[in-house]
N, CA, C and O atoms as CSV, one atom per row, in Angstrom:
chain,resi,resn,atom,element,x,y,z
A,1,MET,N,N,10.928,-1.169,34.403
A,1,MET,CA,C,11.167,-0.422,35.625
A,1,MET,C,C,12.672,-0.246,35.819
A,1,MET,O,O,13.427,-1.216,35.760
A,2,ILE,N,N,13.095,0.970,36.046
A,2,ILE,CA,C,14.494,1.256,36.316
A,2,ILE,C,C,14.698,1.168,37.830
A,2,ILE,O,O,13.998,1.824,38.601
A,3,HIS,N,N,15.656,0.356,38.236
A,3,HIS,CA,C,15.861,0.088,39.656
A,3,HIS,C,C,16.905,1.008,40.273
A,3,HIS,O,O,17.894,1.373,39.636
A,4,THR,N,N,16.662,1.372,41.523
A,4,THR,CA,C,17.665,2.093,42.307
A,4,THR,C,C,18.617,1.059,42.910
A,4,THR,O,O,18.344,-0.141,42.888
A,5,ILE,N,N,19.720,1.537,43.439
A,5,ILE,CA,C,20.671,0.640,44.095
A,5,ILE,C,C,19.987,-0.101,45.241
A,5,ILE,O,O,20.173,-1.307,45.406
A,6,GLN,N,N,19.209,0.609,46.019
A,6,GLN,CA,C,18.530,-0.016,47.152
A,6,GLN,C,C,17.594,-1.125,46.674
A,6,GLN,O,O,17.557,-2.200,47.272
A,7,GLN,N,N,16.841,-0.876,45.607
A,7,GLN,CA,C,15.935,-1.896,45.069
A,7,GLN,C,C,16.712,-3.098,44.542
A,7,GLN,O,O,16.285,-4.240,44.714
A,8,LEU,N,N,17.848,-2.843,43.903
A,8,LEU,CA,C,18.671,-3.945,43.401
A,8,LEU,C,C,19.221,-4.785,44.556
A,8,LEU,O,O,19.242,-6.013,44.471
A,9,LYS,N,N,19.663,-4.137,45.623
A,9,LYS,CA,C,20.158,-4.875,46.794
A,9,LYS,C,C,19.058,-5.746,47.386
A,9,LYS,O,O,19.288,-6.906,47.726
A,10,GLN,N,N,17.861,-5.178,47.505
A,10,GLN,CA,C,16.735,-5.944,48.053
A,10,GLN,C,C,16.404,-7.133,47.158
A,10,GLN,O,O,16.160,-8.238,47.643
A,11,LYS,N,N,16.398,-6.898,45.858
A,11,LYS,CA,C,16.105,-7.984,44.918
A,11,LYS,C,C,17.167,-9.077,45.033
A,11,LYS,O,O,16.838,-10.263,45.069
A,12,TRP,N,N,18.443,-8.677,45.091
A,12,TRP,CA,C,19.523,-9.661,45.207
A,12,TRP,C,C,19.343,-10.498,46.468
A,12,TRP,O,O,19.402,-11.727,46.415
A,13,ASN,N,N,19.125,-9.840,47.591
A,13,ASN,CA,C,18.979,-10.559,48.861
A,13,ASN,C,C,17.800,-11.526,48.828
A,13,ASN,O,O,17.877,-12.620,49.387
A,14,LYS,N,N,16.732,-11.133,48.187
A,14,LYS,CA,C,15.536,-11.976,48.106
A,14,LYS,C,C,15.736,-13.162,47.164
A,14,LYS,O,O,15.253,-14.260,47.441
A,15,GLU,N,N,16.441,-12.950,46.057
A,15,GLU,CA,C,16.543,-13.949,44.990
A,15,GLU,C,C,17.878,-14.688,44.927
A,15,GLU,O,O,18.056,-15.543,44.060
A,16,GLU,N,N,18.809,-14.387,45.808
A,16,GLU,CA,C,20.164,-14.944,45.707
A,16,GLU,C,C,20.174,-16.463,45.563
A,16,GLU,O,O,20.926,-16.993,44.744
A,17,ASP,N,N,19.369,-17.166,46.329
A,17,ASP,CA,C,19.352,-18.631,46.236
A,17,ASP,C,C,18.942,-19.110,44.850
A,17,ASP,O,O,19.498,-20.083,44.341
A,18,SER,N,N,17.976,-18.436,44.237
A,18,SER,CA,C,17.555,-18.857,42.891
A,18,SER,C,C,18.633,-18.546,41.858
A,18,SER,O,O,18.728,-19.236,40.843
A,19,TYR,N,N,19.447,-17.519,42.100
A,19,TYR,CA,C,20.519,-17.171,41.168
A,19,TYR,C,C,21.639,-18.212,41.172
A,19,TYR,O,O,22.445,-18.260,40.243
A,20,LEU,N,N,21.691,-19.040,42.209
A,20,LEU,CA,C,22.645,-20.147,42.229
A,20,LEU,C,C,22.243,-21.227,41.230
A,20,LEU,O,O,23.090,-21.988,40.763
A,21,LYS,N,N,20.961,-21.296,40.902
A,21,LYS,CA,C,20.427,-22.358,40.044
A,21,LYS,C,C,20.065,-21.885,38.648
A,21,LYS,O,O,20.187,-22.645,37.687
A,22,LYS,N,N,19.617,-20.628,38.520
A,22,LYS,CA,C,19.086,-20.150,37.243
A,22,LYS,C,C,19.925,-19.024,36.666
A,22,LYS,O,O,20.238,-18.036,37.331
A,23,GLU,N,N,20.272,-19.211,35.413
A,23,GLU,CA,C,21.030,-18.183,34.705
A,23,GLU,C,C,20.115,-17.386,33.788
A,23,GLU,O,O,20.208,-16.159,33.739
A,24,ILE,N,N,19.240,-18.058,33.066
A,24,ILE,CA,C,18.412,-17.389,32.067
A,24,ILE,C,C,16.999,-17.150,32.592
A,24,ILE,O,O,16.662,-17.538,33.710
A,25,GLY,N,N,16.183,-16.503,31.762
A,25,GLY,CA,C,14.799,-16.226,32.147
A,25,GLY,C,C,14.753,-15.232,33.290
A,25,GLY,O,O,15.258,-14.115,33.177
A,26,ASP,N,N,14.143,-15.646,34.396
A,26,ASP,CA,C,14.053,-14.756,35.552
A,26,ASP,C,C,15.221,-14.969,36.513
A,26,ASP,O,O,15.150,-14.563,37.673
A,27,GLY,N,N,16.284,-15.595,36.045
A,27,GLY,CA,C,17.475,-15.827,36.857
A,27,GLY,C,C,18.423,-14.638,36.816
A,27,GLY,O,O,17.995,-13.486,36.733
A,28,VAL,N,N,19.709,-14.933,36.875
A,28,VAL,CA,C,20.741,-13.903,36.959
A,28,VAL,C,C,20.677,-12.928,35.783
A,28,VAL,O,O,20.905,-11.734,35.974
A,29,GLN,N,N,20.374,-13.403,34.575
A,29,GLN,CA,C,20.345,-12.498,33.421
A,29,GLN,C,C,19.352,-11.360,33.625
A,29,GLN,O,O,19.631,-10.225,33.240
A,30,LYS,N,N,18.220,-11.639,34.214
A,30,LYS,CA,C,17.228,-10.591,34.478
A,30,LYS,C,C,17.806,-9.562,35.444
A,30,LYS,O,O,17.645,-8.358,35.245
A,31,PHE,N,N,18.478,-10.036,36.490
A,31,PHE,CA,C,19.100,-9.123,37.449
A,31,PHE,C,C,20.172,-8.266,36.765
A,31,PHE,O,O,20.251,-7.061,37.002
A,32,VAL,N,N,20.988,-8.888,35.924
A,32,VAL,CA,C,22.040,-8.155,35.211
A,32,VAL,C,C,21.419,-7.079,34.326
A,32,VAL,O,O,21.918,-5.954,34.285
A,33,LYS,N,N,20.349,-7.403,33.623
A,33,LYS,CA,C,19.677,-6.402,32.784
A,33,LYS,C,C,19.144,-5.247,33.633
A,33,LYS,O,O,19.209,-4.090,33.216
A,34,ASP,N,N,18.620,-5.555,34.816
A,34,ASP,CA,C,18.166,-4.490,35.719
A,34,ASP,C,C,19.335,-3.594,36.128
A,34,ASP,O,O,19.179,-2.375,36.208
A,35,CYS,N,N,20.502,-4.183,36.385
A,35,CYS,CA,C,21.698,-3.399,36.714
A,35,CYS,C,C,22.107,-2.511,35.543
A,35,CYS,O,O,22.468,-1.350,35.735
A,36,LEU,N,N,22.051,-3.057,34.334
A,36,LEU,CA,C,22.437,-2.279,33.155
A,36,LEU,C,C,21.518,-1.083,32.949
A,36,LEU,O,O,21.962,-0.032,32.488
A,37,LYS,N,N,20.245,-1.234,33.286
A,37,LYS,CA,C,19.270,-0.150,33.122
A,37,LYS,C,C,19.331,0.875,34.253
A,37,LYS,O,O,18.885,2.009,34.077
A,38,SER,N,N,19.870,0.500,35.397
A,38,SER,CA,C,19.893,1.394,36.555
A,38,SER,C,C,20.707,2.654,36.256
A,38,SER,O,O,21.862,2.577,35.836
A,39,ALA,N,N,20.087,3.808,36.478
A,39,ALA,CA,C,20.774,5.083,36.259
A,39,ALA,C,C,21.964,5.244,37.196
A,39,ALA,O,O,22.890,6.002,36.907
A,40,GLU,N,N,21.940,4.534,38.312
A,40,GLU,CA,C,23.020,4.640,39.287
A,40,GLU,C,C,24.207,3.734,38.952
A,40,GLU,O,O,25.271,3.870,39.555
A,41,LEU,N,N,24.039,2.814,38.002
A,41,LEU,CA,C,25.129,1.904,37.635
A,41,LEU,C,C,25.590,2.127,36.198
A,41,LEU,O,O,26.651,2.711,35.976
A,42,PHE,N,N,24.816,1.675,35.228
A,42,PHE,CA,C,25.233,1.762,33.828
A,42,PHE,C,C,24.399,2.742,33.005
A,42,PHE,O,O,24.907,3.344,32.059
A,43,ASN,N,N,23.132,2.903,33.357
A,43,ASN,CA,C,22.226,3.837,32.681
A,43,ASN,C,C,22.095,3.552,31.183
A,43,ASN,O,O,22.215,4.455,30.355
A,44,LEU,N,N,21.847,2.287,30.849
A,44,LEU,CA,C,21.668,1.875,29.460
A,44,LEU,C,C,20.196,1.603,29.184
A,44,LEU,O,O,19.416,1.354,30.102
A,45,LYS,N,N,19.829,1.653,27.915
A,45,LYS,CA,C,18.455,1.326,27.529
A,45,LYS,C,C,18.457,0.052,26.691
A,45,LYS,O,O,19.479,-0.328,26.121
A,46,ASP,N,N,17.296,-0.604,26.626
A,46,ASP,CA,C,17.135,-1.762,25.743
A,46,ASP,C,C,17.294,-1.294,24.309
A,46,ASP,O,O,16.639,-0.339,23.892
A,47,GLY,N,N,18.153,-1.953,23.554
A,47,GLY,CA,C,18.324,-1.613,22.151
A,47,GLY,C,C,17.463,-2.497,21.268
A,47,GLY,O,O,17.052,-3.585,21.671
A,48,LEU,N,N,17.199,-2.031,20.082
A,48,LEU,CA,C,16.455,-2.807,19.092
A,48,LEU,C,C,17.444,-3.479,18.152
A,48,LEU,O,O,18.446,-2.876,17.767
A,49,ASN,N,N,17.169,-4.715,17.782
A,49,ASN,CA,C,18.052,-5.428,16.854
A,49,ASN,C,C,18.122,-4.745,15.499
A,49,ASN,O,O,19.112,-4.895,14.783
A,50,SER,N,N,17.090,-4.000,15.138
A,50,SER,CA,C,17.044,-3.349,13.826
A,50,SER,C,C,17.863,-2.056,13.763
A,50,SER,O,O,18.052,-1.510,12.677
A,51,THR,N,N,18.345,-1.562,14.887
A,51,THR,CA,C,19.111,-0.316,14.892
A,51,THR,C,C,20.483,-0.542,14.263
A,51,THR,O,O,21.210,-1.441,14.686
A,52,PRO,N,N,20.853,0.264,13.253
A,52,PRO,CA,C,22.188,0.123,12.651
A,52,PRO,C,C,23.282,0.467,13.670
A,52,PRO,O,O,23.082,1.308,14.547
A,53,LEU,N,N,24.424,-0.184,13.547
A,53,LEU,CA,C,25.533,0.010,14.479
A,53,LEU,C,C,25.900,1.483,14.636
A,53,LEU,O,O,26.145,1.941,15.753
A,54,GLU,N,N,25.941,2.222,13.545
A,54,GLU,CA,C,26.376,3.618,13.623
A,54,GLU,C,C,25.417,4.500,14.422
A,54,GLU,O,O,25.780,5.610,14.811
A,55,LYS,N,N,24.200,4.020,14.670
A,55,LYS,CA,C,23.226,4.795,15.450
A,55,LYS,C,C,23.083,4.298,16.888
A,55,LYS,O,O,22.303,4.854,17.661
A,56,ARG,N,N,23.820,3.270,17.245
A,56,ARG,CA,C,23.715,2.724,18.605
A,56,ARG,C,C,24.505,3.587,19.586
A,56,ARG,O,O,25.643,3.974,19.323
A,57,LYS,N,N,23.865,3.879,20.732
A,57,LYS,CA,C,24.542,4.661,21.765
A,57,LYS,C,C,23.891,4.375,23.112
A,57,LYS,O,O,22.677,4.504,23.270
A,58,ASN,N,N,24.721,3.984,24.083
A,58,ASN,CA,C,24.266,3.739,25.455
A,58,ASN,C,C,23.064,2.807,25.516
A,58,ASN,O,O,22.033,3.139,26.102
A,59,GLU,N,N,23.211,1.634,24.901
A,59,GLU,CA,C,22.142,0.641,24.888
A,59,GLU,C,C,22.741,-0.754,24.920
A,59,GLU,O,O,23.954,-0.930,24.800
A,60,PHE,N,N,21.868,-1.743,25.085
A,60,PHE,CA,C,22.317,-3.132,25.052
A,60,PHE,C,C,21.280,-3.986,24.345
A,60,PHE,O,O,20.096,-3.652,24.294
A,61,THR,N,N,21.762,-5.102,23.800
A,61,THR,CA,C,20.875,-6.092,23.188
A,61,THR,C,C,21.173,-7.442,23.827
A,61,THR,O,O,22.242,-7.653,24.400
A,62,GLU,N,N,20.214,-8.345,23.719
A,62,GLU,CA,C,20.363,-9.686,24.286
A,62,GLU,C,C,20.582,-10.704,23.189
A,62,GLU,O,O,20.139,-10.531,22.054
A,63,GLU,N,N,21.289,-11.792,23.559
A,63,GLU,CA,C,21.459,-12.937,22.666
A,63,GLU,C,C,21.858,-12.502,21.254
A,63,GLU,O,O,21.248,-12.923,20.271
A,64,SER,N,N,22.871,-11.668,21.166
A,64,SER,CA,C,23.321,-11.154,19.877
A,64,SER,C,C,24.327,-12.108,19.245
A,64,SER,O,O,25.281,-12.542,19.892
A,65,LYS,N,N,24.102,-12.430,17.969
A,65,LYS,CA,C,25.012,-13.337,17.261
A,65,LYS,C,C,26.310,-12.631,16.922
A,65,LYS,O,O,26.329,-11.451,16.574
A,66,THR,N,N,27.394,-13.383,17.032
A,66,THR,CA,C,28.701,-12.889,16.628
A,66,THR,C,C,28.991,-13.422,15.224
A,66,THR,O,O,28.179,-14.143,14.644
A,67,LYS,N,N,30.155,-13.058,14.687
A,67,LYS,CA,C,30.524,-13.519,13.344
A,67,LYS,C,C,30.491,-15.031,13.219
A,67,LYS,O,O,30.101,-15.560,12.178
A,68,ALA,N,N,30.892,-15.723,14.256
A,68,ALA,CA,C,30.969,-17.185,14.216
A,68,ALA,C,C,29.641,-17.834,14.600
A,68,ALA,O,O,29.593,-19.033,14.877
A,69,ALA,N,N,28.568,-17.052,14.619
A,69,ALA,CA,C,27.210,-17.520,14.934
A,69,ALA,C,C,27.049,-17.947,16.389
A,69,ALA,O,O,26.052,-18.576,16.746
A,70,ARG,N,N,28.029,-17.609,17.234
A,70,ARG,CA,C,27.846,-17.804,18.671
A,70,ARG,C,C,26.996,-16.643,19.175
A,70,ARG,O,O,26.942,-15.590,18.541
A,71,LYS,N,N,26.333,-16.831,20.309
A,71,LYS,CA,C,25.476,-15.774,20.839
A,71,LYS,C,C,25.983,-15.294,22.195
A,71,LYS,O,O,25.995,-16.042,23.173
A,72,ALA,N,N,26.400,-14.039,22.232
A,72,ALA,CA,C,26.756,-13.428,23.510
A,72,ALA,C,C,25.462,-13.200,24.286
A,72,ALA,O,O,24.434,-12.870,23.695
A,73,ASP,N,N,25.509,-13.374,25.604
A,73,ASP,CA,C,24.305,-13.162,26.406
A,73,ASP,C,C,23.775,-11.750,26.218
A,73,ASP,O,O,22.579,-11.551,26.004
A,74,ILE,N,N,24.657,-10.783,26.297
A,74,ILE,CA,C,24.296,-9.371,26.161
A,74,ILE,C,C,25.451,-8.678,25.444
A,74,ILE,O,O,26.614,-9.032,25.641
A,75,ILE,N,N,25.127,-7.696,24.618
A,75,ILE,CA,C,26.163,-6.840,24.041
A,75,ILE,C,C,25.799,-5.397,24.354
A,75,ILE,O,O,24.692,-4.942,24.068
A,76,ILE,N,N,26.762,-4.683,24.952
A,76,ILE,CA,C,26.596,-3.271,25.285
A,76,ILE,C,C,27.196,-2.444,24.153
A,76,ILE,O,O,28.290,-2.728,23.665
A,77,TYR,N,N,26.457,-1.416,23.751
A,77,TYR,CA,C,26.928,-0.471,22.742
A,77,TYR,C,C,27.040,0.895,23.415
A,77,TYR,O,O,26.036,1.582,23.608
A,78,VAL,N,N,28.262,1.285,23.770
A,78,VAL,CA,C,28.476,2.625,24.303
A,78,VAL,C,C,28.362,3.604,23.142
A,78,VAL,O,O,27.745,4.663,23.257
A,79,ASN,N,N,28.967,3.229,22.029
A,79,ASN,CA,C,28.838,3.936,20.755
A,79,ASN,C,C,29.275,2.948,19.673
A,79,ASN,O,O,29.485,1.772,19.970
A,80,ARG,N,N,29.414,3.394,18.450
A,80,ARG,CA,C,29.747,2.465,17.364
A,80,ARG,C,C,31.135,1.844,17.511
A,80,ARG,O,O,31.392,0.769,16.969
A,81,ASP,N,N,32.028,2.510,18.239
A,81,ASP,CA,C,33.389,2.010,18.400
A,81,ASP,C,C,33.591,1.186,19.669
A,81,ASP,O,O,34.433,0.288,19.701
A,82,ILE,N,N,32.835,1.483,20.697
A,82,ILE,CA,C,32.972,0.751,21.960
A,82,ILE,C,C,31.783,-0.191,22.100
A,82,ILE,O,O,30.677,0.208,22.464
A,83,VAL,N,N,32.056,-1.454,21.797
A,83,VAL,CA,C,31.052,-2.519,21.829
A,83,VAL,C,C,31.582,-3.583,22.789
A,83,VAL,O,O,32.699,-4.074,22.624
A,84,ILE,N,N,30.779,-3.936,23.791
A,84,ILE,CA,C,31.259,-4.788,24.880
A,84,ILE,C,C,30.377,-6.024,25.032
A,84,ILE,O,O,29.219,-5.902,25.430
A,85,PRO,N,N,30.902,-7.217,24.722
A,85,PRO,CA,C,30.125,-8.428,25.000
A,85,PRO,C,C,30.094,-8.695,26.509
A,85,PRO,O,O,31.062,-8.433,27.223
A,86,VAL,N,N,28.964,-9.218,26.971
A,86,VAL,CA,C,28.786,-9.552,28.384
A,86,VAL,C,C,28.406,-11.023,28.473
A,86,VAL,O,O,27.443,-11.460,27.844
A,87,GLU,N,N,29.156,-11.779,29.249
A,87,GLU,CA,C,28.832,-13.180,29.507
A,87,GLU,C,C,28.294,-13.274,30.928
A,87,GLU,O,O,28.941,-12.834,31.879
A,88,VAL,N,N,27.100,-13.853,31.064
A,88,VAL,CA,C,26.431,-13.986,32.359
A,88,VAL,C,C,26.419,-15.459,32.760
A,88,VAL,O,O,26.009,-16.323,31.985
A,89,GLU,N,N,26.868,-15.727,33.969
A,89,GLU,CA,C,26.866,-17.086,34.515
A,89,GLU,C,C,26.026,-17.128,35.782
A,89,GLU,O,O,25.720,-16.092,36.374
A,90,ARG,N,N,25.660,-18.329,36.188
A,90,ARG,CA,C,24.959,-18.488,37.465
A,90,ARG,C,C,25.833,-17.948,38.593
A,90,ARG,O,O,27.060,-17.950,38.499
A,91,HIS,N,N,25.183,-17.488,39.656
A,91,HIS,CA,C,25.900,-16.988,40.834
A,91,HIS,C,C,26.859,-18.065,41.343
A,91,HIS,O,O,26.498,-19.237,41.454
A,92,GLU,N,N,28.065,-17.651,41.644
A,92,GLU,CA,C,29.160,-18.504,42.120
A,92,GLU,C,C,29.686,-19.469,41.057
A,92,GLU,O,O,30.363,-20.442,41.386
A,93,ASN,N,N,29.379,-19.206,39.792
A,93,ASN,CA,C,29.879,-20.032,38.686
A,93,ASN,C,C,30.568,-19.148,37.645
A,93,ASN,O,O,30.652,-19.513,36.472
A,94,ILE,N,N,31.052,-18.006,38.071
A,94,ILE,CA,C,31.557,-16.986,37.153
A,94,ILE,C,C,32.733,-17.476,36.305
A,94,ILE,O,O,32.819,-17.130,35.127
A,95,ASP,N,N,33.629,-18.266,36.871
A,95,ASP,CA,C,34.823,-18.692,36.136
A,95,ASP,C,C,34.495,-19.528,34.904
A,95,ASP,O,O,35.295,-19.598,33.971
A,96,ALA,N,N,33.337,-20.154,34.893
A,96,ALA,CA,C,32.946,-20.997,33.757
A,96,ALA,C,C,32.776,-20.202,32.467
A,96,ALA,O,O,32.805,-20.784,31.383
A,97,GLY,N,N,32.601,-18.890,32.560
A,97,GLY,CA,C,32.312,-18.100,31.368
A,97,GLY,C,C,33.484,-17.393,30.727
A,97,GLY,O,O,33.310,-16.756,29.687
A,98,LEU,N,N,34.675,-17.476,31.304
A,98,LEU,CA,C,35.802,-16.712,30.770
A,98,LEU,C,C,36.140,-17.099,29.337
A,98,LEU,O,O,36.340,-16.220,28.499
A,99,GLY,N,N,36.208,-18.379,29.040
A,99,GLY,CA,C,36.524,-18.813,27.678
A,99,GLY,C,C,35.517,-18.301,26.666
A,99,GLY,O,O,35.888,-17.869,25.575
A,100,GLN,N,N,34.240,-18.349,27.027
A,100,GLN,CA,C,33.200,-17.846,26.125
A,100,GLN,C,C,33.370,-16.349,25.893
A,100,GLN,O,O,33.287,-15.881,24.757
A,101,LEU,N,N,33.606,-15.601,26.965
A,101,LEU,CA,C,33.763,-14.155,26.828
A,101,LEU,C,C,34.915,-13.816,25.891
A,101,LEU,O,O,34.775,-12.964,25.014
A,102,LEU,N,N,36.050,-14.480,26.074
A,102,LEU,CA,C,37.206,-14.208,25.216
A,102,LEU,C,C,36.904,-14.546,23.762
A,102,LEU,O,O,37.381,-13.864,22.854
A,103,GLN,N,N,36.118,-15.589,23.536
A,103,GLN,CA,C,35.735,-15.949,22.174
A,103,GLN,C,C,34.832,-14.883,21.564
A,103,GLN,O,O,34.992,-14.534,20.395
A,104,TYR,N,N,33.881,-14.361,22.346
A,104,TYR,CA,C,33.002,-13.293,21.843
A,104,TYR,C,C,33.809,-12.051,21.496
A,104,TYR,O,O,33.549,-11.400,20.484
A,105,GLN,N,N,34.792,-11.719,22.335
A,105,GLN,CA,C,35.635,-10.566,22.048
A,105,GLN,C,C,36.351,-10.760,20.709
A,105,GLN,O,O,36.429,-9.833,19.902
A,106,ALA,N,N,36.865,-11.948,20.481
A,106,ALA,CA,C,37.550,-12.236,19.217
A,106,ALA,C,C,36.571,-12.216,18.046
A,106,ALA,O,O,36.889,-11.693,16.978
A,107,ASP,N,N,35.382,-12.784,18.246
A,107,ASP,CA,C,34.385,-12.846,17.173
A,107,ASP,C,C,33.979,-11.465,16.674
A,107,ASP,O,O,33.827,-11.256,15.470
A,108,ILE,N,N,33.804,-10.520,17.600
A,108,ILE,CA,C,33.354,-9.188,17.180
A,108,ILE,C,C,34.520,-8.206,17.068
A,108,ILE,O,O,34.318,-7.016,16.830
A,109,ASP,N,N,35.743,-8.717,17.241
A,109,ASP,CA,C,36.956,-7.926,17.079
A,109,ASP,C,C,36.949,-6.686,17.977
A,109,ASP,O,O,37.284,-5.584,17.541
A,110,LYS,N,N,36.563,-6.888,19.233
A,110,LYS,CA,C,36.564,-5.803,20.218
A,110,LYS,C,C,37.379,-6.237,21.419
A,110,LYS,O,O,37.420,-7.421,21.753
A,111,LYS,N,N,38.028,-5.279,22.069
A,111,LYS,CA,C,38.942,-5.642,23.140
A,111,LYS,C,C,38.317,-5.690,24.521
A,111,LYS,O,O,38.873,-6.331,25.413
A,112,TYR,N,N,37.186,-5.038,24.731
A,112,TYR,CA,C,36.585,-5.016,26.064
A,112,TYR,C,C,35.565,-6.125,26.242
A,112,TYR,O,O,34.960,-6.585,25.274
A,113,GLY,N,N,35.378,-6.555,27.492
A,113,GLY,CA,C,34.375,-7.562,27.804
A,113,GLY,C,C,34.042,-7.523,29.283
A,113,GLY,O,O,34.846,-7.082,30.104
A,114,ILE,N,N,32.845,-7.991,29.613
A,114,ILE,CA,C,32.409,-8.073,31.009
A,114,ILE,C,C,31.946,-9.494,31.275
A,114,ILE,O,O,31.181,-10.069,30.500
A,115,LEU,N,N,32.419,-10.050,32.377
A,115,LEU,CA,C,31.992,-11.363,32.844
A,115,LEU,C,C,31.349,-11.153,34.211
A,115,LEU,O,O,31.949,-10.540,35.094
A,116,THR,N,N,30.125,-11.663,34.386
A,116,THR,CA,C,29.434,-11.445,35.656
A,116,THR,C,C,28.569,-12.632,36.050
A,116,THR,O,O,28.092,-13.394,35.208
A,117,ASP,N,N,28.385,-12.762,37.356
A,117,ASP,CA,C,27.391,-13.697,37.887
A,117,ASP,C,C,26.301,-12.905,38.611
A,117,ASP,O,O,25.542,-13.460,39.406
A,118,GLY,N,N,26.234,-11.616,38.329
A,118,GLY,CA,C,25.266,-10.734,38.953
A,118,GLY,C,C,25.810,-10.064,40.200
A,118,GLY,O,O,25.472,-8.914,40.482
A,119,TYR,N,N,26.638,-10.760,40.943
A,119,TYR,CA,C,27.234,-10.178,42.145
A,119,TYR,C,C,28.659,-9.712,41.862
A,119,TYR,O,O,29.020,-8.581,42.190
A,120,LEU,N,N,29.463,-10.571,41.260
A,120,LEU,CA,C,30.816,-10.187,40.851
A,120,LEU,C,C,30.779,-9.702,39.411
A,120,LEU,O,O,30.114,-10.293,38.560
A,121,TRP,N,N,31.494,-8.632,39.151
A,121,TRP,CA,C,31.590,-8.065,37.807
A,121,TRP,C,C,33.072,-7.948,37.481
A,121,TRP,O,O,33.814,-7.258,38.180
A,122,ARG,N,N,33.507,-8.627,36.412
A,122,ARG,CA,C,34.912,-8.579,35.995
A,122,ARG,C,C,34.990,-7.873,34.644
A,122,ARG,O,O,34.301,-8.243,33.694
A,123,PHE,N,N,35.832,-6.863,34.578
A,123,PHE,CA,C,35.982,-6.049,33.381
A,123,PHE,C,C,37.321,-6.391,32.730
A,123,PHE,O,O,38.368,-6.329,33.374
A,124,TYR,N,N,37.275,-6.751,31.447
A,124,TYR,CA,C,38.460,-7.223,30.731
A,124,TYR,C,C,38.818,-6.305,29.573
A,124,TYR,O,O,37.953,-5.704,28.935
A,125,ASN,N,N,40.121,-6.217,29.320
A,125,ASN,CA,C,40.669,-5.637,28.107
A,125,ASN,C,C,41.446,-6.777,27.474
A,125,ASN,O,O,42.507,-7.163,27.965
A,126,ASN,N,N,40.915,-7.314,26.382
A,126,ASN,CA,C,41.400,-8.554,25.808
A,126,ASN,C,C,41.338,-9.622,26.897
A,126,ASN,O,O,40.284,-9.785,27.513
A,127,ALA,N,N,42.393,-10.339,27.156
A,127,ALA,CA,C,42.345,-11.390,28.179
A,127,ALA,C,C,42.787,-10.883,29.548
A,127,ALA,O,O,42.864,-11.658,30.501
A,128,TYR,N,N,43.077,-9.592,29.650
A,128,TYR,CA,C,43.601,-9.033,30.895
A,128,TYR,C,C,42.483,-8.476,31.760
A,128,TYR,O,O,41.688,-7.650,31.312
A,129,LEU,N,N,42.433,-8.930,32.987
A,129,LEU,CA,C,41.450,-8.441,33.944
A,129,LEU,C,C,41.832,-7.027,34.362
A,129,LEU,O,O,42.884,-6.814,34.964
A,130,LEU,N,N,40.969,-6.057,34.040
A,130,LEU,CA,C,41.222,-4.666,34.415
A,130,LEU,C,C,40.816,-4.400,35.852
A,130,LEU,O,O,41.542,-3.760,36.613
A,131,ARG,N,N,39.628,-4.908,36.212
A,131,ARG,CA,C,39.170,-4.757,37.591
A,131,ARG,C,C,38.042,-5.725,37.858
A,131,ARG,O,O,37.361,-6.199,36.949
A,132,SER,N,N,37.868,-6.001,39.131
A,132,SER,CA,C,36.805,-6.887,39.582
A,132,SER,C,C,36.094,-6.194,40.734
A,132,SER,O,O,36.727,-5.778,41.705
A,133,ASN,N,N,34.778,-6.074,40.622
A,133,ASN,CA,C,33.979,-5.428,41.655
A,133,ASN,C,C,32.787,-6.296,41.983
A,133,ASN,O,O,32.338,-7.090,41.157
A,134,ASN,N,N,32.269,-6.140,43.207
A,134,ASN,CA,C,30.976,-6.738,43.478
A,134,ASN,C,C,29.921,-5.651,43.296
A,134,ASN,O,O,30.260,-4.475,43.165
A,135,THR,N,N,28.665,-6.029,43.289
A,135,THR,CA,C,27.602,-5.072,42.995
A,135,THR,C,C,27.619,-3.871,43.944
A,135,THR,O,O,27.465,-2.748,43.464
A,136,PRO,N,N,27.799,-4.035,45.267
A,136,PRO,CA,C,27.869,-2.847,46.132
A,136,PRO,C,C,29.037,-1.916,45.786
A,136,PRO,O,O,28.905,-0.698,45.903
A,137,GLN,N,N,30.173,-2.473,45.363
A,137,GLN,CA,C,31.304,-1.632,44.959
A,137,GLN,C,C,30.968,-0.856,43.692
A,137,GLN,O,O,31.359,0.303,43.549
A,138,LEU,N,N,30.245,-1.490,42.774
A,138,LEU,CA,C,29.814,-0.790,41.569
A,138,LEU,C,C,28.942,0.391,41.940
A,138,LEU,O,O,29.091,1.480,41.385
A,139,ALA,N,N,28.032,0.176,42.878
A,139,ALA,CA,C,27.127,1.239,43.307
A,139,ALA,C,C,27.910,2.415,43.885
A,139,ALA,O,O,27.572,3.571,43.631
A,140,ALA,N,N,28.946,2.128,44.654
A,140,ALA,CA,C,29.751,3.188,45.257
A,140,ALA,C,C,30.541,3.960,44.202
A,140,ALA,O,O,30.831,5.143,44.381
A,141,ALA,N,N,30.887,3.290,43.103
A,141,ALA,CA,C,31.677,3.924,42.048
A,141,ALA,C,C,30.844,4.842,41.165
A,141,ALA,O,O,31.396,5.722,40.505
A,142,GLY,N,N,29.531,4.660,41.140
A,142,GLY,CA,C,28.681,5.481,40.288
A,142,GLY,C,C,28.549,4.878,38.906
A,142,GLY,O,O,28.848,3.701,38.705
A,143,ASN,N,N,28.103,5.679,37.956
A,143,ASN,CA,C,27.849,5.195,36.600
A,143,ASN,C,C,29.124,4.618,36.004
A,143,ASN,O,O,30.141,5.307,35.912
A,144,MET,N,N,29.070,3.357,35.600
A,144,MET,CA,C,30.250,2.630,35.146
A,144,MET,C,C,30.730,3.034,33.757
A,144,MET,O,O,31.877,2.760,33.403
A,145,LEU,N,N,29.891,3.671,32.973
A,145,LEU,CA,C,30.282,3.964,31.595
A,145,LEU,C,C,30.539,5.445,31.346
A,145,LEU,O,O,30.679,5.862,30.196
A,146,GLU,N,N,30.601,6.232,32.388
A,146,GLU,CA,C,30.883,7.663,32.208
A,146,GLU,C,C,32.366,7.889,32.112
A,146,GLU,O,O,32.808,9.028,31.958
């Protein structure tokens, strides 16, 4: 199901307490995937692990291994050249993931990265924070990858 901004807000308000405790499964990662699929935010589709890199476009995969056999929570493929690792942390625990995100960026030799707890979204170019938004600000900005 592709969620609208309104549906995502309702889901966040209903589940926020559980997002403080759960990162995986039906926790924050599920919410983040819903945001990635939302046409109003990222408009990405679930990618298949079998798809060759050169054919990937506007999709994401989960638990993707990097060169060093570490697993990024999510990797976004805008196209073959723009590949973005995403590190997802429990709500209000976002700072715990910065080191991991920077390592994933180095592992896949890409400069962009996203660190999120579902509510806060931090966009990085190498180790430099480009911008930080909360989910309502993302909604106001429109599609993030256009």
